[in-house]
Residue, then its C-alpha position, 0 to 999 in steps of 0.5 A: m822646825i826643830p824648835y817648834v817640835l821641841t816646844l810641842l814636846l815640852a808642852f806635852t811633857t809639862t801637861a802630863q807632869q801636871t795631871p796626877e793619876y787620880r784615885i776615885q772612890a764613892i762614899r755612901y753616907g746614907t740611904i733614902s728608903q723607898y724612893p719613887v723610881a718615877g722620880l728618877v727615870v721618866g716612864a717608870p711605874e708609879d708604884e715602883r720604889l727603891d732604896i737609893a744611895l746618898v753618895f759623894w765622891v773622893i778624887r785623890g792625886g798629887d797634892r789634892n784631895i777633891l770631893f765631887d759633891c759633899g753631902f748634907y747635914r741639916e736636920s730639916w732634910m732628915e725629917h723630910f725624907d726617910i733617911t737611914d744609915y746616915i753618917r755626917p760627911d766630915e765623918a764619912v771622909r774618914l772612912a777613906g782615910l781623910d780628915a775634913a781639913d785635908v780636903t782641898d777642893i769641892i766640885i759641886s754638881h748642882a745646888h740640891w740640898d744633898h749635894i751642896g749642904g756639907i760645904d761648910l764642913f770642910p774648912n780648907a776647901t775651895i768650892w767650884i760650881q757653875k757660874a750660871e748655877f750660882e747666879y740663878y740660885v742666889g738670885p732669880a730662883w727666889q723671884e716670882g716665877g723662879r724655881h728653887g725646889g730642893i734648894d736650901p736657903e741656908d746653903m745659898v747663904t753659905l755659898v755666898r759667904c764662901n764667895t765673900e771669903g775668897k773660897l768660891r770659884l765659878i766655872d763658866g760653861d761647858d767643857v772646862e778644865v777645872l783642875p788638871g785632868i778634871r773637866a766639867y760638862t753641862g747639858g744634863r739639865h737636872t737643875f738650872a745649870s747642873q754639871y758632871i765631870l770627866v776624870e782623865t784617868d787611864p781609862p777615863y771615868v765620868l762622874a754623872s751625879d744626878n744628871c744620871y740617877l741610875y744605871r737604868n737611865l743609861e741602859t734604857r736611854s731614859p731621861i731623868p726628870t729635868f729642870e723643865p720637861a722640855d729639857a728631856p732631849s738634852n738629858i738624853a744627849a748628855l747620857e750619850r755624851m757621857i758614854s762617849l767621854a768615858g769610852a764605855p758605859e760601865r765607866v759612867i757613874p750614876g748619882h744614886d744607884p746602890l748597884l754602884f757598890e756591887r759593881f765596884p766592890g769595896n765595902d758597904r760604904i765605899a766603892a773603889i772606882k779607880 
């Protein structure tokens, strides 16, 4: 009995030692002006507009400098949207005291242009993405009947190249530990297999990315426009799960809400979340 107890204590101690006390920051690298809120919150008035924040997150602890999403830089998207206050992601990380070469890992929430387009700006980073997301958007999405709205073909070519270079890691499913103290969850259905993460700090935080666009989605339990309209109940269930995982709704961080920079003051570019 005693050796068994000692084994459990040793396992617990080892796990605790391996899980850093992470710091979390959000970086606002641009703004999309006057975006239709109905494209963010199902049921919002069709004429309502909002200047939304373009955001990615920095998670630091131990010997790791992790990005959750990584922005974009392709000019075609600049022309497609009215983007202001833009700073390229590899320059934006300097605002948090990092060089692009210091980034060790990038966890991608989903394959949309503004979340994955900067992966080749961080030369030493290992890329993490859901296996089903990767497989769909480099394959069936481009076949007859597939869906690839918001996906940049060049980003997918870059993602495949990362795989051939040994820099890509595929996360297989829901509730998976990606790195010590960081777990990935699916079910938000923003894209084919979008994911959000739990950062097991004290207290914990959920970084929702676009699985929850705005605080309004959380506060009113209004779904985002999902991959398929039939996925809306799954998104509402994901919102509830995010709150449960974080332990409080204020510790669920939405993907594009400018209020984030008021609720977690740092400056107009950086929100100090934890």
